[in-house]
C-alpha positions as CSV (number, residue, x, y, z in Angstrom):
1,X,-51.9,1.3,-65.3
2,X,-53.0,-0.2,-62.4
3,X,-51.7,-3.5,-61.4
4,X,-54.5,-4.6,-59.0
5,X,-56.7,-5.2,-61.6
6,X,-55.5,-7.7,-64.9
7,X,-57.8,-9.5,-67.5
8,X,-56.7,-12.7,-69.2
9,X,-57.7,-15.9,-70.7
10,X,-56.8,-19.3,-69.7
11,X,-57.7,-22.2,-72.1
12,X,-56.8,-26.1,-70.8
13,X,-55.1,-28.4,-72.7
14,X,-56.4,-30.6,-75.4
15,X,-56.6,-34.3,-75.2
16,X,-54.8,-36.6,-77.2
17,X,-55.8,-38.6,-79.7
18,X,-56.8,-42.4,-79.1
19,X,-55.0,-44.4,-82.3
20,X,-56.4,-47.6,-84.6
21,X,-53.3,-50.1,-84.3
22,X,-53.7,-53.7,-84.5
23,X,-50.7,-55.8,-83.2
24,X,-49.7,-58.7,-86.1
25,X,-48.1,-61.3,-85.8
26,X,-46.8,-64.8,-88.3
27,X,-49.6,-66.7,-86.1
28,X,-52.3,-63.5,-86.2
29,X,-51.6,-61.3,-89.6
30,X,-54.7,-59.6,-89.4
31,X,-53.8,-58.7,-85.7
32,X,-55.0,-58.1,-82.5
33,X,-56.4,-54.0,-81.7
34,X,-53.9,-53.0,-79.3
35,X,-54.4,-48.9,-80.2
36,X,-54.0,-46.7,-76.3
37,X,-56.1,-43.8,-75.8
38,X,-54.5,-40.4,-75.7
39,X,-53.7,-38.3,-72.7
40,X,-55.7,-35.9,-70.6
41,X,-54.7,-31.9,-71.4
42,X,-53.2,-30.4,-68.7
43,X,-55.6,-27.7,-66.5
44,X,-54.5,-24.3,-65.6
45,X,-54.2,-23.4,-62.3
46,X,-54.2,-20.2,-60.1
47,X,-52.1,-20.9,-57.3
48,X,-52.3,-17.6,-53.7
49,X,-48.6,-17.0,-53.4
50,X,-46.7,-14.0,-51.2
51,X,-43.9,-14.3,-53.8
52,X,-46.0,-11.8,-55.8
53,X,-48.0,-8.9,-55.0
54,X,-49.5,-7.2,-57.8
55,X,-50.7,-8.3,-61.5
56,X,-47.9,-6.5,-63.6
57,X,-47.0,-9.5,-64.7
58,X,-49.9,-10.3,-67.1
59,X,-49.9,-6.7,-68.7
60,X,-47.4,-8.5,-70.8
61,X,-49.2,-11.6,-71.4
62,X,-53.0,-12.2,-71.5
63,X,-53.0,-15.6,-73.3
64,X,-52.3,-18.6,-70.6
65,X,-52.7,-22.4,-72.1
66,X,-51.7,-25.7,-70.5
67,X,-50.0,-28.7,-72.3
68,X,-51.8,-30.8,-74.4
69,X,-52.1,-34.3,-73.8
70,X,-50.5,-37.0,-76.5
71,X,-51.6,-39.1,-78.8
72,X,-52.0,-42.7,-77.8
73,X,-49.3,-45.4,-78.5
74,X,-49.6,-49.0,-79.9
75,X,-49.4,-51.9,-78.0
76,X,-52.4,-50.3,-75.8
77,X,-49.9,-47.2,-74.7
78,X,-52.0,-44.3,-73.3
79,X,-50.4,-40.7,-74.1
80,X,-48.3,-38.5,-72.2
81,X,-50.6,-36.4,-70.0
82,X,-50.4,-32.8,-70.9
83,X,-48.5,-30.6,-67.3
84,X,-50.5,-28.2,-65.5
85,X,-50.2,-24.8,-66.2
86,X,-49.9,-23.0,-62.3
87,X,-50.3,-19.3,-62.5
88,X,-49.2,-17.4,-59.4
89,X,-51.5,-15.0,-58.3
90,X,-51.4,-12.6,-54.8
91,X,-52.5,-13.4,-51.8
92,X,-55.9,-11.4,-51.4
93,X,-56.8,-12.0,-55.3
94,X,-60.4,-12.6,-56.3
95,X,-61.0,-14.6,-59.1
96,X,-64.3,-13.6,-61.7
97,X,-65.7,-14.8,-64.5
98,X,-65.4,-11.8,-67.2
99,X,-68.9,-12.3,-69.3
100,X,-71.0,-13.1,-66.1
101,X,-69.4,-11.4,-63.5
102,X,-69.6,-14.6,-61.2
103,X,-67.4,-14.7,-58.5
104,X,-65.2,-18.2,-59.0
105,X,-63.0,-18.0,-55.9
106,X,-61.5,-15.9,-53.4
107,X,-57.4,-17.0,-52.9
108,X,-57.2,-15.1,-49.5
109,X,-54.2,-17.8,-48.1
110,X,-51.1,-18.4,-49.3
111,X,-51.5,-21.9,-51.0
112,X,-55.0,-21.7,-52.1
113,X,-56.0,-23.1,-55.4
114,X,-58.3,-23.0,-58.1
115,X,-58.5,-25.1,-61.3
116,X,-60.0,-22.1,-64.0
117,X,-59.6,-24.5,-66.9
118,X,-60.0,-27.8,-66.9
119,X,-57.8,-30.0,-70.0
120,X,-59.4,-32.1,-72.3
121,X,-59.6,-35.7,-71.8
122,X,-58.0,-38.0,-74.0
123,X,-59.9,-40.0,-76.6
124,X,-60.1,-43.5,-76.7
125,X,-58.0,-46.3,-78.6
126,X,-59.5,-49.2,-80.3
127,X,-58.0,-51.4,-77.7
128,X,-61.1,-50.2,-75.8
129,X,-63.8,-50.9,-77.8
130,X,-63.2,-54.3,-78.0
131,X,-66.3,-56.6,-77.0
132,X,-67.3,-60.3,-77.4
133,X,-69.5,-59.4,-80.7
134,X,-66.8,-56.7,-82.0
135,X,-63.3,-57.8,-81.5
136,X,-61.5,-55.9,-83.6
137,X,-62.5,-52.3,-83.8
138,X,-61.8,-49.8,-86.4
139,X,-62.9,-46.9,-83.8
140,X,-61.3,-44.4,-82.0
141,X,-61.9,-41.0,-80.1
142,X,-60.4,-37.5,-80.7
143,X,-59.0,-35.5,-77.5
144,X,-61.9,-33.3,-76.0
145,X,-60.6,-29.6,-76.6
146,X,-60.0,-27.8,-72.9
147,X,-61.8,-25.4,-71.6
148,X,-61.3,-21.8,-72.1
149,X,-62.5,-18.8,-70.6
150,X,-61.6,-14.8,-70.1
151,X,-61.2,-13.7,-65.9
152,X,-60.9,-10.5,-64.6
153,X,-58.5,-10.9,-61.8
154,X,-58.9,-8.3,-58.6
155,X,-56.4,-7.8,-55.5
156,X,-58.6,-6.9,-52.4
157,X,-55.5,-6.6,-50.4
158,X,-54.9,-8.4,-47.0
159,X,-54.2,-6.6,-44.1
160,X,-54.6,-5.9,-40.6
161,X,-54.3,-2.4,-41.0
162,X,-55.6,0.0,-43.8
163,X,-53.7,3.6,-44.1
164,X,-56.6,5.6,-46.0
165,X,-56.3,9.3,-46.7
166,X,-56.1,11.9,-49.1
167,X,-53.3,12.3,-51.2
168,X,-49.7,13.2,-49.8
169,X,-51.0,13.3,-46.4
170,X,-48.1,10.9,-45.7
171,X,-49.5,7.0,-45.4
172,X,-46.2,6.0,-47.8
173,X,-43.8,8.2,-45.1
174,X,-45.6,6.3,-42.2
175,X,-45.2,2.6,-44.0
176,X,-41.9,3.2,-44.4
177,X,-40.7,5.1,-40.7
178,X,-42.5,1.5,-38.9
179,X,-41.6,-1.4,-41.3
180,X,-38.8,-2.6,-43.3
181,X,-41.5,-1.5,-46.3
182,X,-39.7,1.7,-48.7
183,X,-42.4,2.5,-51.0
184,X,-42.1,5.5,-53.7
185,X,-42.5,8.6,-51.9
186,X,-42.8,12.1,-54.0
187,X,-44.6,15.5,-53.5
188,X,-47.1,15.3,-56.6
189,X,-51.2,13.4,-56.4
190,X,-51.4,9.6,-56.6
191,X,-47.8,8.7,-55.6
192,X,-49.2,5.0,-54.5
193,X,-50.6,3.5,-57.4
194,X,-50.2,0.0,-56.3
195,X,-50.9,-0.8,-52.4
196,X,-47.8,-1.0,-50.6
197,X,-47.7,-3.9,-47.4
198,X,-45.6,-4.0,-44.4
199,X,-44.9,-5.9,-41.3
200,X,-44.9,-3.5,-38.3
201,X,-43.3,-5.2,-35.3
202,X,-44.5,-4.0,-32.1
203,X,-42.4,-6.1,-29.9
204,X,-40.4,-9.2,-30.5
205,X,-43.0,-11.4,-30.2
206,X,-46.0,-8.7,-31.6
207,X,-46.5,-7.6,-35.4
208,X,-49.2,-6.8,-37.3
209,X,-49.8,-5.9,-41.5
210,X,-50.0,-2.5,-42.4
211,X,-51.2,-1.3,-46.1
212,X,-50.7,1.9,-47.0
213,X,-54.0,2.0,-49.7
214,X,-54.2,4.1,-53.2
215,X,-55.0,8.1,-52.1
216,X,-58.7,8.8,-52.4
217,X,-60.3,11.7,-53.2
218,X,-64.2,13.5,-53.4
219,X,-66.7,10.5,-55.8
220,X,-64.6,7.5,-54.9
221,X,-67.2,5.5,-54.4
222,X,-68.3,6.6,-57.9
223,X,-64.9,5.7,-59.4
224,X,-63.6,9.1,-59.4
225,X,-59.6,9.0,-59.4
226,X,-58.4,6.0,-58.2
227,X,-62.1,5.3,-57.2
228,X,-62.8,1.8,-56.3
229,X,-59.8,0.5,-56.2
230,X,-59.1,2.2,-53.3
231,X,-62.3,1.3,-51.8
232,X,-62.0,-2.3,-52.8
233,X,-58.4,-2.5,-50.8
234,X,-60.0,-0.7,-47.5
235,X,-62.5,-4.0,-47.5
236,X,-59.8,-6.2,-46.4
237,X,-58.9,-4.6,-43.8
238,X,-59.7,-5.3,-40.1
239,X,-58.8,-1.6,-38.7
240,X,-58.7,1.9,-41.1
241,X,-56.1,3.8,-40.0
242,X,-57.2,7.6,-41.2
243,X,-54.7,9.8,-42.1
244,X,-55.0,14.1,-42.0
245,X,-52.9,16.5,-43.0
246,X,-52.8,18.7,-39.5
247,X,-50.0,21.0,-41.6
248,X,-51.9,21.4,-44.4
249,X,-49.5,21.9,-46.8
250,X,-51.7,21.6,-49.9
251,X,-54.0,23.9,-48.3
252,X,-56.4,21.6,-47.6
253,X,-58.4,21.8,-43.7
254,X,-58.4,18.2,-42.2
255,X,-61.3,18.1,-40.4
256,X,-63.1,18.6,-43.6
257,X,-60.7,16.2,-45.7
258,X,-62.0,13.7,-42.7
259,X,-65.8,14.3,-43.3
260,X,-65.2,13.8,-47.3
261,X,-63.5,10.7,-46.9
262,X,-65.8,9.5,-44.1
263,X,-68.8,10.2,-46.8
264,X,-67.0,7.9,-49.3
265,X,-66.7,4.6,-47.0
266,X,-70.2,5.4,-46.0
267,X,-71.5,5.1,-49.3
268,X,-69.7,1.5,-48.7
269,X,-71.8,-0.9,-46.9
270,X,-68.7,-2.9,-45.4
271,X,-66.7,0.3,-44.6
272,X,-69.1,1.6,-42.5
273,X,-68.8,0.3,-39.1
274,X,-65.5,-0.7,-39.7
275,X,-63.0,0.1,-36.4
276,X,-60.9,3.5,-37.5
277,X,-58.4,5.3,-35.4
278,X,-57.4,9.1,-37.0
279,X,-53.7,10.3,-36.9
280,X,-52.9,13.7,-38.0
281,X,-50.1,14.0,-39.7
282,X,-47.1,16.6,-40.1
283,X,-46.7,17.9,-36.3
284,X,-43.2,18.7,-37.2
285,X,-44.3,21.5,-39.3
286,X,-46.6,23.0,-36.8
287,X,-46.2,24.6,-32.7
288,X,-47.1,22.6,-30.2
289,X,-50.3,25.1,-29.6
290,X,-51.6,24.5,-33.3
291,X,-51.3,21.1,-32.3
292,X,-53.3,21.2,-29.7
293,X,-55.6,23.4,-31.1
294,X,-56.4,20.9,-34.1
295,X,-56.8,18.3,-31.3
296,X,-59.9,19.9,-29.9
297,X,-61.5,20.5,-33.1
298,X,-61.3,17.4,-33.4
299,X,-62.5,16.3,-30.4
300,X,-65.7,18.7,-30.1
301,X,-67.3,16.4,-32.8
302,X,-66.3,13.5,-31.0
303,X,-62.9,12.3,-33.0
304,X,-60.0,11.0,-30.9
305,X,-56.8,12.6,-32.9
306,X,-53.1,11.0,-32.4
307,X,-51.0,13.5,-33.4
308,X,-47.7,12.2,-35.1
309,X,-45.1,13.1,-37.7
310,X,-44.1,10.4,-39.9
311,X,-40.8,12.3,-40.7
312,X,-39.5,12.6,-37.4
313,X,-41.2,9.7,-35.4
314,X,-43.1,11.9,-32.8
315,X,-45.8,10.3,-31.7
316,X,-45.7,7.2,-34.1
317,X,-44.9,4.8,-31.1
318,X,-48.0,5.5,-29.2
319,X,-49.9,5.1,-32.4
320,X,-48.7,1.8,-33.0
321,X,-49.8,0.8,-29.9
322,X,-53.7,2.2,-29.4
323,X,-52.9,0.2,-33.1
324,X,-51.9,-3.1,-31.7
325,X,-54.2,-2.9,-28.6
326,X,-57.9,-2.3,-30.9
327,X,-56.6,-5.1,-33.4
328,X,-56.3,-7.6,-30.2
329,X,-60.0,-6.5,-28.8
330,X,-61.6,-7.7,-32.3
331,X,-62.9,-11.1,-32.2
332,X,-60.9,-13.9,-33.4
333,X,-61.4,-15.7,-36.7
334,X,-62.2,-19.6,-36.4
335,X,-59.6,-21.8,-38.0
336,X,-60.9,-22.9,-40.8
337,X,-58.0,-25.8,-41.6
338,X,-60.0,-27.0,-45.3
339,X,-58.9,-23.2,-46.3
340,X,-55.4,-24.0,-46.9
341,X,-55.6,-25.6,-50.3
342,X,-59.1,-26.3,-52.2
343,X,-59.8,-26.8,-55.5
344,X,-63.1,-25.5,-56.9
345,X,-64.9,-27.6,-59.6
346,X,-66.5,-24.9,-62.3
347,X,-67.7,-27.4,-64.7
348,X,-71.8,-28.1,-63.8
349,X,-73.1,-31.3,-65.1
350,X,-74.6,-31.2,-68.5
351,X,-78.5,-31.2,-69.3
352,X,-80.4,-33.8,-70.8
353,X,-80.5,-34.2,-74.5
354,X,-83.4,-32.9,-76.6
355,X,-84.7,-33.4,-80.0
356,X,-85.9,-30.3,-81.8
357,X,-88.3,-30.3,-84.8
358,X,-87.6,-27.0,-87.2
359,X,-85.6,-27.1,-90.3
360,X,-85.4,-30.9,-90.2
361,X,-84.6,-32.9,-86.9
362,X,-82.1,-32.3,-84.3
363,X,-80.7,-33.7,-81.5
364,X,-79.0,-31.5,-78.5
365,X,-77.3,-31.8,-75.7
366,X,-73.5,-31.7,-74.2
367,X,-73.4,-35.6,-73.5
368,X,-75.0,-36.9,-77.1
369,X,-72.6,-33.8,-79.5
370,X,-69.7,-34.4,-77.4
371,X,-70.3,-38.1,-78.9
372,X,-70.6,-37.0,-82.2
373,X,-67.4,-34.8,-82.2
374,X,-65.0,-37.2,-80.5
375,X,-65.9,-40.4,-82.2
376,X,-63.6,-40.4,-86.1
377,X,-67.0,-41.0,-88.0
378,X,-64.5,-42.3,-90.9
379,X,-65.3,-45.9,-90.3
380,X,-68.1,-48.1,-90.8
381,X,-66.9,-49.6,-87.5
382,X,-67.6,-46.2,-85.4
383,X,-70.6,-45.5,-87.2
384,X,-72.2,-48.2,-85.8
385,X,-71.2,-47.8,-82.4
386,X,-72.3,-44.4,-82.3
387,X,-76.1,-45.3,-82.9
388,X,-75.0,-47.9,-80.2
389,X,-74.3,-45.5,-77.9
390,X,-77.3,-42.9,-78.8
391,X,-79.6,-46.1,-78.4
392,X,-78.4,-46.7,-74.8
393,X,-78.6,-43.4,-74.1
394,X,-82.5,-43.2,-75.0
395,X,-81.6,-40.9,-78.3
396,X,-83.1,-43.6,-80.5
397,X,-86.1,-44.7,-78.9
398,X,-87.1,-40.7,-78.5
399,X,-86.7,-40.5,-82.7
400,X,-89.1,-43.5,-83.4
401,X,-91.2,-41.7,-80.7
402,X,-91.9,-39.2,-82.6
403,X,-92.2,-40.9,-85.8
404,X,-88.7,-40.3,-87.4
405,X,-88.8,-42.5,-90.2
406,X,-85.2,-44.7,-90.9
407,X,-83.2,-43.0,-93.5
408,X,-84.0,-39.7,-92.5
409,X,-80.9,-36.9,-91.5
410,X,-80.5,-36.2,-87.9
411,X,-78.0,-33.4,-87.0
412,X,-76.4,-34.2,-84.0
413,X,-73.3,-31.4,-83.5
414,X,-73.5,-29.8,-86.6
415,X,-73.0,-33.2,-88.2
416,X,-75.5,-35.2,-90.6
417,X,-76.3,-38.9,-89.8
418,X,-78.3,-41.1,-91.3
419,X,-81.2,-42.6,-88.3
420,X,-81.7,-46.7,-89.0
421,X,-84.5,-46.7,-87.0
């Protein structure tokens, strides 16, 4: 099970229904309309937070729904707005629409937000429909349903240095030595299934974030092993720390390993030119002469090798200094204040309506279909109001231009309605 990827379903809360109500008194027995509107449904919001670092909680819960809005009340009281549902995700989460694959948001900083499912609007009560000619309307709207969508969440780890290499070369051991992170270490492949982050302190004022990334095998760019999960995390690192096993504990040649991983990196355009530092681990198992021999082998290929022992700490301080120096030499990103908290509007504007002749006459379009869906058409007042609104939107004029005679049944939003002409 991989905790750096998840699929979830989100749904905004339904808007509350409007109310038909009349305030009756001794001197006004028929009453005055006072039905309030329903409250809006709550939104579903994803918020980037450093308090979580995996998607493990999404493997226990997949469906998320915000609170519905409350119904309208008498005395023109508006229903309670539904509470927003805020879901915490790790910093570095990329949000995609599962159906289209479109990237909806890249939550790259602490506190960044995206509204992934808007709550439905509350329906209006009969008090909202009072006019000079309609003083006692029996008209109300139902609340809108909230937006729903399936999302794919991908974690692209945010780190200054990403440690890459074949399984069991000592990536987790190095992270454990240079930071306060204590990842699981064991002598079998793919000990690291979830990337680990640690803060490396160079001195009292200098520090950077290092990530121990899942092990890589040949064919990773084609999805083998941990495959593109590894490569996806590596894309976010500013510098790659490429580790090889100089002691050949697993029987592999370190230089061959280096070129095998470089082949995988070259297959991804974003990784081809990323700065790289090469470290040869486990020198505590070798003689100084053997270490020097390996260094010379790499040098003949134009590769600067930094020998270290993650277990004993030999050469580690020098390696950290090299990494810090290379980080300091990188161009600084321009600060973007507006990125702190941003809310994306994911809902496109509705297209215009259209009249379709086929098996009967049908009017299509989000605006007119929503009008029909929201109105409670059980009262004559509501049906009269509907045709007034359709005339205002130009639908009645369009039907007349097509020569549709009065009395014809016109379908809108799946409901049959008699055209009054």
